[in-house]
ChimeraX commands (.cxc) that place a marker at each C-alpha (Angstrom):
marker #1 position -2.76,-3.09,-7.71 radius 0.5
marker #1 position -3.08,-5.44,-4.78 radius 0.5
marker #1 position -0.11,-7.54,-5.91 radius 0.5
marker #1 position 2.01,-4.45,-6.56 radius 0.5
marker #1 position 1.58,-3.16,-3.01 radius 0.5
marker #1 position 2.23,-6.63,-1.61 radius 0.5
marker #1 position 5.53,-6.98,-3.48 radius 0.5
marker #1 position 6.75,-3.53,-2.43 radius 0.5
marker #1 position 5.78,-4.02,1.22 radius 0.5
marker #1 position 7.33,-7.49,1.48 radius 0.5
marker #1 position 10.63,-6.09,0.20 radius 0.5
marker #1 position 10.65,-3.44,2.94 radius 0.5
marker #1 position 9.69,-5.37,6.08 radius 0.5
marker #1 position 11.45,-7.93,8.28 radius 0.5
marker #1 position 8.32,-10.11,8.61 radius 0.5
marker #1 position 7.05,-10.55,5.03 radius 0.5
marker #1 position 4.67,-13.34,6.14 radius 0.5
marker #1 position 2.60,-10.80,8.07 radius 0.5
marker #1 position 1.99,-8.51,5.08 radius 0.5
marker #1 position -1.68,-8.58,4.09 radius 0.5
marker #1 position -3.35,-6.41,1.45 radius 0.5
marker #1 position -7.14,-6.24,1.27 radius 0.5
marker #1 position -9.20,-4.50,-1.38 radius 0.5
marker #1 position -12.57,-2.75,-1.05 radius 0.5
marker #1 position -14.50,-0.98,-3.76 radius 0.5
marker #1 position -16.85,1.96,-3.35 radius 0.5
marker #1 position -18.83,3.81,-5.99 radius 0.5
marker #1 position -15.96,6.16,-6.76 radius 0.5
marker #1 position -12.82,4.58,-5.28 radius 0.5
marker #1 position -10.85,1.41,-4.77 radius 0.5
marker #1 position -9.41,1.25,-1.25 radius 0.5
marker #1 position -6.35,-0.93,-0.71 radius 0.5
marker #1 position -5.54,-1.59,2.95 radius 0.5
marker #1 position -1.99,-2.62,3.79 radius 0.5
marker #1 position -1.54,-4.46,7.10 radius 0.5
marker #1 position 1.98,-5.10,8.43 radius 0.5
marker #1 position 3.43,-6.21,11.77 radius 0.5
marker #1 position 3.56,-3.45,14.38 radius 0.5
marker #1 position 7.37,-3.66,14.48 radius 0.5
marker #1 position 7.54,-3.05,10.70 radius 0.5
marker #1 position 5.19,-0.08,10.64 radius 0.5
marker #1 position 8.04,2.45,10.76 radius 0.5
marker #1 position 9.80,0.82,7.81 radius 0.5
marker #1 position 6.69,1.05,5.64 radius 0.5
marker #1 position 5.93,4.65,6.62 radius 0.5
marker #1 position 9.52,5.95,6.60 radius 0.5
marker #1 position 10.88,9.21,7.91 radius 0.5
marker #1 position 8.21,11.91,7.65 radius 0.5
marker #1 position 6.09,9.50,5.59 radius 0.5
marker #1 position 8.39,9.48,2.59 radius 0.5
marker #1 position 8.17,5.75,1.86 radius 0.5
marker #1 position 4.38,5.73,2.30 radius 0.5
marker #1 position 4.14,8.67,-0.09 radius 0.5
marker #1 position 6.37,6.87,-2.60 radius 0.5
marker #1 position 4.20,3.74,-2.42 radius 0.5
marker #1 position 1.10,5.85,-3.04 radius 0.5
marker #1 position 2.80,7.58,-5.99 radius 0.5
marker #1 position 3.74,4.27,-7.61 radius 0.5
marker #1 position 0.20,2.94,-7.18 radius 0.5
marker #1 position -1.27,6.15,-8.56 radius 0.5
marker #1 position 0.94,5.89,-11.65 radius 0.5
marker #1 position 0.07,2.21,-12.12 radius 0.5
marker #1 position -3.65,2.94,-11.81 radius 0.5
marker #1 position -3.72,5.78,-14.32 radius 0.5
marker #1 position -6.01,3.83,-16.64 radius 0.5
marker #1 position -8.51,3.00,-13.89 radius 0.5
marker #1 position -11.76,4.96,-13.93 radius 0.5
marker #1 position -11.89,4.97,-10.13 radius 0.5
marker #1 position -9.55,6.66,-7.69 radius 0.5
marker #1 position -7.17,4.27,-5.89 radius 0.5
marker #1 position -6.51,4.92,-2.20 radius 0.5
marker #1 position -3.74,3.19,-0.21 radius 0.5
marker #1 position -4.46,2.92,3.52 radius 0.5
marker #1 position -1.57,1.72,5.71 radius 0.5
marker #1 position -2.61,0.09,8.97 radius 0.5
marker link #1:1,2 radius 0.2
marker link #1:2,3 radius 0.2
marker link #1:3,4 radius 0.2
marker link #1:4,5 radius 0.2
marker link #1:5,6 radius 0.2
marker link #1:6,7 radius 0.2
marker link #1:7,8 radius 0.2
marker link #1:8,9 radius 0.2
marker link #1:9,10 radius 0.2
marker link #1:10,11 radius 0.2
marker link #1:11,12 radius 0.2
marker link #1:12,13 radius 0.2
marker link #1:13,14 radius 0.2
marker link #1:14,15 radius 0.2
marker link #1:15,16 radius 0.2
marker link #1:16,17 radius 0.2
marker link #1:17,18 radius 0.2
marker link #1:18,19 radius 0.2
marker link #1:19,20 radius 0.2
marker link #1:20,21 radius 0.2
marker link #1:21,22 radius 0.2
marker link #1:22,23 radius 0.2
marker link #1:23,24 radius 0.2
marker link #1:24,25 radius 0.2
marker link #1:25,26 radius 0.2
marker link #1:26,27 radius 0.2
marker link #1:27,28 radius 0.2
marker link #1:28,29 radius 0.2
marker link #1:29,30 radius 0.2
marker link #1:30,31 radius 0.2
marker link #1:31,32 radius 0.2
marker link #1:32,33 radius 0.2
marker link #1:33,34 radius 0.2
marker link #1:34,35 radius 0.2
marker link #1:35,36 radius 0.2
marker link #1:36,37 radius 0.2
marker link #1:37,38 radius 0.2
marker link #1:38,39 radius 0.2
marker link #1:39,40 radius 0.2
marker link #1:40,41 radius 0.2
marker link #1:41,42 radius 0.2
marker link #1:42,43 radius 0.2
marker link #1:43,44 radius 0.2
marker link #1:44,45 radius 0.2
marker link #1:45,46 radius 0.2
marker link #1:46,47 radius 0.2
marker link #1:47,48 radius 0.2
marker link #1:48,49 radius 0.2
marker link #1:49,50 radius 0.2
marker link #1:50,51 radius 0.2
marker link #1:51,52 radius 0.2
marker link #1:52,53 radius 0.2
marker link #1:53,54 radius 0.2
marker link #1:54,55 radius 0.2
marker link #1:55,56 radius 0.2
marker link #1:56,57 radius 0.2
marker link #1:57,58 radius 0.2
marker link #1:58,59 radius 0.2
marker link #1:59,60 radius 0.2
marker link #1:60,61 radius 0.2
marker link #1:61,62 radius 0.2
marker link #1:62,63 radius 0.2
marker link #1:63,64 radius 0.2
marker link #1:64,65 radius 0.2
marker link #1:65,66 radius 0.2
marker link #1:66,67 radius 0.2
marker link #1:67,68 radius 0.2
marker link #1:68,69 radius 0.2
marker link #1:69,70 radius 0.2
marker link #1:70,71 radius 0.2
marker link #1:71,72 radius 0.2
marker link #1:72,73 radius 0.2
marker link #1:73,74 radius 0.2
marker link #1:74,75 radius 0.2
view
């Protein structure tokens, strides 16, 4: 999942070197934190959050076989 988010985010932003994805695991969930440059934040979120929602949908579909819930946190 981590690599998937990284590839998608790097394709969207102007500063792909500043894209960092970290992964944390809880008892029930896997939390993936996406960090991008402040100037690229709008490109990752999109108008009314449409791109962020699309990223979350793709990750949810890719993680269908996981037993834990996968959460994407954009920072």
